[in-house]
C-alpha positions in Angstrom: 163.2 67.4 171.8 161.2 70.6 171.5 159.9 71.3 168.0 161.3 74.6 166.8 158.8 77.4 166.1 158.3 78.2 162.4 157.9 81.5 160.4 156.6 82.7 157.1 157.2 86.2 155.6 154.8 87.7 153.1 156.4 90.6 151.1 154.2 93.3 149.5 156.0 96.0 147.4 159.3 96.9 145.8 162.7 95.3 145.6 163.8 97.2 148.8 161.1 95.3 150.6 162.3 92.0 149.2 165.8 92.9 150.5 164.3 93.9 153.9 162.4 90.6 154.1 165.6 88.7 153.6 167.0 90.5 156.7 163.9 89.8 158.7 164.2 86.1 157.8 167.9 86.2 158.8 167.0 87.6 162.2 164.3 85.0 162.8 166.8 82.3 161.7 169.3 83.6 164.3 166.9 83.1 167.2 166.1 79.5 166.2 162.9 79.9 164.1 162.6 77.7 161.0 161.1 79.0 157.7 158.0 77.3 156.2 156.1 77.9 153.0 152.6 77.1 154.3 150.2 79.6 155.9 146.6 78.3 156.0 144.3 80.8 154.4 141.2 80.0 156.4 140.3 78.6 159.8 139.1 75.3 158.3 142.3 74.8 156.5 144.3 75.7 159.7 142.6 72.9 161.5 143.3 70.4 158.7 146.9 71.5 158.4 147.7 71.0 162.1 151.3 72.1 162.6 152.0 72.5 158.8 151.5 76.3 158.9 153.7 79.0 160.4 153.8 79.9 164.1 154.9 83.4 163.2 153.6 85.3 160.1 155.3 88.6 159.2 153.8 90.9 156.6 156.3 93.3 155.1 154.1 96.1 153.7 154.2 98.7 151.0 152.6 102.2 151.1 153.3 103.5 147.5 149.8 102.8 146.1 146.3 102.9 147.5 145.6 99.1 147.2 148.6 98.4 149.5 146.4 99.0 152.6 143.7 96.9 151.1 146.2 94.1 150.6 147.5 94.4 154.2 144.1 94.3 155.9 142.8 91.6 153.5 145.8 89.4 154.6 145.2 90.2 158.2 141.5 89.4 157.9 142.4 85.9 156.7 145.0 85.4 159.3 142.6 86.3 162.1 140.5 83.2 161.5 143.7 81.1 161.4 145.0 82.5 164.6 141.8 81.7 166.5 142.4 78.0 165.7 146.2 78.0 166.1 147.4 78.3 169.7 150.5 80.5 170.2 150.5 81.9 166.6 151.9 85.4 166.3 151.4 88.0 163.5 153.8 90.9 162.9 153.5 93.8 160.5 156.5 95.8 159.3 157.5 98.0 156.3 156.4 101.3 154.9 152.7 101.0 155.8 153.6 100.1 159.3 155.8 103.1 159.5 152.9 105.3 158.3 150.0 103.7 160.2 151.8 102.8 163.4 149.4 101.8 166.2 146.4 102.4 164.0 147.0 98.9 162.6 146.1 97.6 166.0 142.9 99.6 166.0 141.8 97.9 162.8 143.4 94.5 163.5 143.7 94.0 167.3 144.9 90.4 166.8 148.2 91.6 165.5 151.1 91.0 168.0 153.9 93.3 166.8 154.3 96.4 164.6 157.7 97.8 163.6 158.9 100.3 161.0 161.4 100.7 158.2 164.1 102.1 160.5 164.2 99.3 163.1 163.9 95.9 161.4 166.4 94.6 164.0 163.8 94.7 166.8 161.5 92.1 165.2 162.6 89.1 167.4 162.6 91.2 170.6 159.1 92.5 169.8 157.7 89.0 169.2 159.2 87.8 172.5 157.9 90.9 174.4 154.4 90.4 173.0 154.5 86.7 173.9 155.7 87.4 177.5 153.4 90.3 178.2 150.4 88.8 176.3 149.8 92.1 174.6 150.8 93.8 171.3 154.2 95.4 171.0 154.7 98.5 168.8 158.0 100.2 168.1 158.5 102.8 165.4 161.8 104.7 165.1 161.9 108.2 163.4 165.3 107.6 161.8 167.4 104.7 160.8 168.6 102.7 163.8 170.6 99.9 162.2 171.6 99.8 158.5 169.8 96.7 157.2 172.8 95.3 155.4 174.6 94.8 158.7 171.9 92.4 159.9 171.8 88.6 159.3 170.3 87.6 156.0 168.4 84.6 154.6 168.7 84.7 150.8 166.0 82.7 149.0 168.1 82.5 145.8 171.3 80.5 145.7 172.5 82.4 142.6 171.4 86.0 142.9 171.6 88.6 145.7 170.4 92.1 146.5 173.1 94.4 147.9 171.9 97.7 149.3 174.1 100.7 148.5 171.9 103.3 150.2 168.6 103.8 152.0 166.2 106.7 151.9 165.7 109.3 149.2 166.4 113.1 148.9 163.8 113.7 146.2 160.5 115.5 146.8 158.2 114.0 144.2 154.7 115.2 145.0 153.1 111.8 144.5 155.5 109.8 146.6 155.4 108.9 150.3 158.7 107.0 150.3 161.1 109.8 151.6 158.7 110.4 154.5 158.7 106.7 155.4 162.3 105.8 154.7 164.0 109.1 155.5 166.8 111.0 153.8 169.3 109.2 151.8 172.1 107.5 153.7 175.0 106.0 151.6 177.1 103.0 152.6 180.9 103.3 152.1 182.2 101.6 148.9 184.4 99.3 150.9 181.5 98.0 152.9 179.5 97.4 149.7 182.3 95.6 148.0 182.9 93.4 151.1 179.3 92.3 151.0 179.4 91.6 147.2 182.5 89.4 147.7 180.8 87.6 150.6 177.7 86.7 148.6 179.8 85.6 145.7 181.8 83.3 148.0 178.4 81.9 149.1 177.6 81.0 145.5 175.9 84.0 144.0 176.9 84.9 140.4 174.4 87.8 140.0 174.2 90.9 142.2 171.7 93.8 142.0 172.9 97.0 143.6 169.8 98.5 145.3 168.8 102.0 146.3 165.9 104.4 146.0 168.0 106.6 143.7 171.3 104.8 143.0 172.9 107.4 140.7 172.9 110.0 143.5 175.1 107.6 145.4 178.1 109.4 146.8 176.4 112.6 147.8 176.5 111.5 151.5 180.3 111.4 151.6 181.0 114.1 149.0 182.3 112.0 146.1 181.1 112.9 142.6 181.0 110.0 140.2 180.9 107.5 143.0 178.2 105.3 141.4 180.1 104.9 138.2 183.2 104.0 140.2 181.2 101.5 142.2 180.0 99.8 139.0 183.5 99.4 137.7 184.8 98.1 141.1 181.9 95.7 141.4 182.6 94.5 137.9 186.1 93.4 139.0 184.9 91.1 141.8 186.2 87.6 140.8 183.4 85.1 140.1 180.7 87.7 139.6 179.0 87.0 136.3 176.3 89.7 136.3 175.8 93.1 137.9 172.5 95.0 137.7 171.2 98.0 139.6 167.9 99.7 140.4 166.6 102.3 140.4 168.1 105.4 138.9 166.6 108.9 138.5 166.7 110.6 135.1 167.7 113.9 136.6 171.0 112.6 138.0 171.8 110.0 135.4 175.1 111.0 133.9 177.4 109.9 131.0 180.0 108.4 133.3 177.4 105.8 134.4 176.6 104.9 130.8 180.3 104.6 130.1 180.8 102.4 133.1 177.9 100.1 132.0 179.2 99.8 128.5 182.9 99.3 129.4 182.4 96.8 132.3 181.8 93.4 130.9 179.7 91.9 133.6 177.4 95.0 134.0 174.3 93.9 132.1 172.8 95.9 129.2 169.5 96.5 131.0 168.2 99.7 132.5 165.1 100.7 134.4 164.5 104.4 133.8 161.3 105.8 135.3 159.5 108.2 133.0 156.3 108.8 135.1 154.9 111.2 132.4 155.8 112.5 129.0 154.3 115.9 129.6 156.7 118.6 130.8 153.9 120.4 132.5 153.0 117.3 134.5 156.6 116.5 135.3 157.0 120.0 136.7 153.8 119.4 138.9 155.3 116.1 140.0 158.6 117.8 140.9 160.5 115.5 138.6 163.6 117.6 137.9 164.0 116.6 134.2 162.0 117.1 131.0 161.1 114.8 128.1 164.0 116.1 126.0 166.5 115.1 128.6 164.8 111.8 129.2 164.9 110.9 125.5 168.5 112.1 125.3 169.5 109.6 128.0 167.9 106.7 126.1 169.7 107.8 122.9 173.0 107.8 124.8 172.4 104.4 126.4 171.6 102.8 123.0 174.5 104.4 121.3 176.8 102.9 123.9 174.9 99.6 124.2 172.8 98.9 121.0 171.1 95.8 122.5 170.2 97.4 125.8 166.6 96.7 127.0 165.1 99.7 128.8 162.0 99.5 131.1 160.1 102.2 132.8 157.4 103.4 135.3 154.5 105.5 134.1 151.7 107.1 136.2 148.4 107.7 134.5 145.9 110.3 135.7 148.2 112.5 137.9 146.1 115.4 139.2 145.6 118.0 136.4 146.6 115.7 133.6 144.8 116.7 130.4 144.2 114.7 127.3 147.0 116.7 125.7 149.3 115.8 128.5 148.4 112.2 128.1 149.0 112.3 124.4 152.5 113.6 125.1 153.1 110.6 127.3 152.0 108.3 124.4 154.4 110.1 122.1 157.3 109.6 124.4 156.4 105.9 124.9 156.3 105.4 121.1 159.7 107.1 120.7 161.3 105.3 123.7 160.6 101.7 122.6 160.6 100.3 126.1 160.9 96.6 126.3 158.2 96.7 129.0 156.6 99.3 131.3 155.1 99.2 134.8 152.0 101.4 134.4 150.0 102.6 137.4 146.8 104.5 137.9 147.5 107.5 140.1 146.2 107.0 143.7 146.2 109.6 146.4 148.6 108.9 149.2 147.8 110.8 152.4 150.7 113.1 153.4 151.8 113.9 149.8 151.2 117.3 148.1 149.5 115.8 145.1 146.8 114.2 147.3 145.5 117.7 148.3 145.1 119.0 144.8 141.5 119.8 143.8 142.0 118.8 140.2 141.9 115.1 140.6 141.3 113.2 137.4 138.0 111.2 137.4 138.5 107.4 137.8 136.7 106.6 134.5 139.0 108.9 132.6 142.1 107.5 134.3 141.0 104.0 133.5 140.3 104.7 129.8 143.7 106.3 129.4 145.4 103.4 131.2 143.9 100.9 128.8 145.1 103.0 125.8 148.6 103.1 127.3 148.6 99.4 127.9 147.5 98.7 124.3 150.3 100.8 123.0 153.0 99.3 125.2 151.8 95.8 124.4 152.3 96.5 120.7 155.8 98.0 121.3 156.8 95.1 123.6 155.7 92.6 121.0 157.6 94.4 118.2 160.8 94.7 120.3 160.6 91.1 121.3 160.1 89.9 117.8 163.3 91.7 116.9 165.1 89.3 119.2 164.1 86.2 117.0 167.2 84.5 115.7 169.5 85.9 118.4 171.7 83.6 120.4 171.3 84.4 124.1 173.0 83.4 127.3 170.2 82.8 129.8 170.6 82.5 133.6 168.1 79.9 134.7 165.8 81.0 137.5 164.0 79.2 140.4 160.9 77.1 139.6 159.9 74.5 137.0 159.2 76.9 134.1 156.4 76.3 131.6 154.9 73.2 130.2 153.1 73.5 126.8 151.6 70.2 125.7 154.5 67.8 125.6 157.2 70.5 125.5 159.1 71.0 128.7 160.5 74.4 129.2 162.5 76.1 132.0 162.7 79.8 132.5 165.4 82.3 133.0 166.7 85.8 132.2 168.8 87.0 129.3 171.6 89.5 129.8 169.2 92.3 129.0 166.8 90.9 131.7 164.1 89.7 129.2 162.3 86.6 130.4 163.0 83.6 128.3 161.3 80.2 128.3 163.8 77.6 127.0 162.7 74.3 125.4 164.7 71.3 126.7 165.5 68.7 124.0 164.6 65.1 124.7 167.5 63.4 126.5 169.4 66.6 126.9 170.9 67.9 130.2 168.4 69.8 132.4 169.9 73.0 133.8 169.7 73.8 137.5 168.7 77.2 138.8 171.9 79.2 138.6 173.2 77.5 135.5 173.5 79.2 132.2 171.9 78.0 128.9 172.9 79.2 125.4 169.9 79.0 123.1 168.5 80.8 120.0 165.2 82.8 120.2 162.5 81.3 118.1 159.6 83.5 119.1 159.0 86.9 120.6 155.8 87.3 122.6 154.5 90.5 124.4 155.9 89.6 127.8 158.6 86.9 127.1 160.8 85.2 124.6 160.7 81.5 123.6 163.9 79.6 122.8 162.9 76.3 121.3 165.8 76.0 118.8 167.2 73.0 120.6 164.0 71.0 120.0 164.6 71.4 116.2 168.2 70.4 116.3 169.4 74.0 116.9 171.5 75.6 119.5 171.2 74.3 123.1 174.1 74.4 125.5 174.0 74.0 129.3 176.9 75.7 131.2 177.0 74.4 134.8 178.1 77.0 137.3 179.1 77.1 141.0 175.7 78.9 141.6 174.0 75.8 140.2 176.2 73.7 142.6 175.1 75.9 145.5 171.4 75.5 144.5 171.9 71.7 144.3 173.6 71.6 147.7 170.8 73.7 149.2 168.1 71.5 147.8 169.9 68.2 148.1 169.1 67.4 144.5 170.8 64.6 142.6 173.3 65.6 139.9 171.7 66.0 136.5 173.1 64.0 133.6 176.0 66.0 132.2 175.8 66.5 128.5 177.9 69.7 128.1 180.7 71.1 130.2 182.1 74.6 130.4 184.6 75.3 127.6 183.3 72.6 125.2 181.9 73.5 121.8 178.2 74.4 121.5 176.1 71.3 121.3 173.4 71.0 118.6 171.4 67.9 119.5 170.4 65.6 116.7 
């Protein structure tokens, strides 16, 4: 029998890239390739590993920040040495940076076999076969979307959670962002198609779905339906067997009260929201072409918390946008203090070729950006700690994630996400049931740290309840794991171990 060829996909970038990588994996599965985890990082290791590594390595790239290109070419440099030792190995590059760089990738890395863009993921298997047959690199970049990614085969890594794309592309014109140029104008899927996919992933075992788009709350513009996103949230919430619904990312300019109402009134839409601020200065927001101001932004947060008092809100912030003054930055710190974000993704501004902001002469010096960045991090670290400490004593329902969790001395912990998406490390009492990825655990928070919560109440005789789910069953079937000892079953009273 012929040994099947193997593949490994490395994903750089955002949730949209993660979703695209699942489609790439599905395509490679469909032509008989088998996924593997190992990719030797150096030629010596490649020789030692023999056939343990991948025959095909796909790098799905990002182009949002400057270090994205450094990451790509760093990866390709490592793989060049591996490929010299591994007969028949192929390397493919896709995603946003491939869409932008095109054949220039081959100029810097001539050992790459295939380059494809964001609009034609479906050609990956054909490009690999063409490159192998012709013994030369194959490049194919489409200028507009060829096949909607969600119509392609998929290989989901998670047995309990799924991404479902509701739109691709973006109609905004933020001066720092290259995404609309690389992913095109927004194209919306019809609600019926989205709901069909949601039902399908639920039937496969998923109990959590994240609706995905570059700007989800502008959904519906493509087919002329106002309020379409709020309607979609409510409809998704009615899918039988779906425990949790999330979405990312919205835009403050188009975020409306009907969406807040739908979140608050739909039981399985989770009380978590990612709301990108970018800057707290109205002057900088105007220069960014962000069509909202700080007053509107803070008003949205007030409305969300009035409807969902326990909602956790996260954000994105850019430090050192061209022309940003110390006064502008102080205004950002003020908004961060008022907003009480549970966490923030903070970025040093980096010039992206092809964006209006990159051509501005008033670039902020790197040392100034870095000093401001550290001040912002220090502030957000304090706020995150304070907000997490407020969670102490709360009983949470935690969806256990993949992986083994944390081990501190003799304490065994497993990790998961609360309803508000906070990371929680749960202590497992001696002799108690060990939850599987996809199962729920009810536990009380004993400690709030800057970046996570700890729920060790069960170790002290407090609340600890495992709620097995069909998602846990799906994970177990996928991993051929033995059934854990059952201590608690769904519907029984909470268990407080002695």
